[in-house]
Steps between C-alpha positions, in 0.01 A plus 500: 500500500460423129748437218818522707838324483689472831856402412835460680397653832651405837348519849512326835140380454315489171749575226229631269220591743467486879144516637415565866130516592434576134268358233632616162354388167746409225426431132749431219800535731837328456748429781841413358849488644408637844680387816427501874550301817134391492265530205728553203216645297238590762464476878149524651465543877245566773176467304627610161243323283617619160315417176727406211364428151708415194836548669837332447776433754823377338867519586442639850695369799485494880784401730246361749138427401282545194697552182187633336276597791499484880172518694482549877148520647375608157267339247559644153297396195688402184329422169647456152845529659833339411769441763794324339876507532523674838745388769473326736271271306214525752335770294249601769589466869218525752497563876149495651370589154262342249526665158217436253673400177322385184565469127868564558828332404707442814835322483485205736118508496238665719156376599217688332250488215661517158857516630780335303866419557659520155779701343325811359754508215583867526655627178831616653488520881876546537465832320173603664263399218212333685267475202360151452637271231243376250482158669476626860255313727394840639326597174118506529536363855387793716170603656299760307297576810805633684559785255370832633221657296625703208843338475568438130880509464811331635833649606593553134173681430389207283152342522461320832278205399603327176404151386784292357347246262749217558485527881241315708332734749579386854397817682166623627241694302371533147756509218718697456670406827758728658859376527686475828767764548539861389520445122228355276610286206354651185331294227582462133795395290816663624847575371762480774826685438845385616813712463804457724581870447152645559535839676208459742470603780188278489548156346150361439543364147237731354732693262860505381573780747359299791600156370598215728877461506489120510320241289392302807313805635316524168412132513367537855267777385381320187195283449364296210457717191762757602807596300840584647714736294869486592753768408848412378734385774622209708257371763550245776235293685664557836832582657772532236714187504228270634492236227201325659270802468229482233224720363151390610315505168119502485256342259319747275754781547691615191845657529645727231842656487 
């Protein structure tokens, strides 16, 4: 399974995918907003040793075990993965299972080479935008060796391995190092667009039509050297009426409006 988004599904086991005596291979797959009793995003059982590379689990939920993934007598392999913001907060729940997880960002932490436990700084997770902000710790932090031969693009169809000059490589391989997750942060100076009335339906900040609808989303996506262009309007840093909310400004980012 390659370049797939599994969103807002519901099942008894495995809201996004349920595996029974199965060994699927997944690449550039997003699990978002799925629900189940066990394994909000995925449930692997009875020898289901799945291979997952450059996947994201976010916003999934389970009423019992494994907000992101439940494993029962199964040993999946996860590399360059991000599991963040799933409920309950034990992202991966194991019963008689020993997943091999490396170069992945797991909320709450997970033992394995190259793994981190740090907010991936998704651009706008509440609205399903799981692209990495320009200061995400998942940038250049994956394992090049895990990419299948011939894979050159991410879920957007953009180049899969891109070196970001102001990011220290923490992953494995020769530069450029692949990012964790399904989307690769692209290099170069960037203009990020913000317009509260942007029509969408995609809001990735790449044009006026697909502009972010909030300044804070634009700031999350920006890195040093970027410009944020803001359309006319009134913008708030958080919930309207919260006088303690502030915009999180960044050094080296210019805002025009």
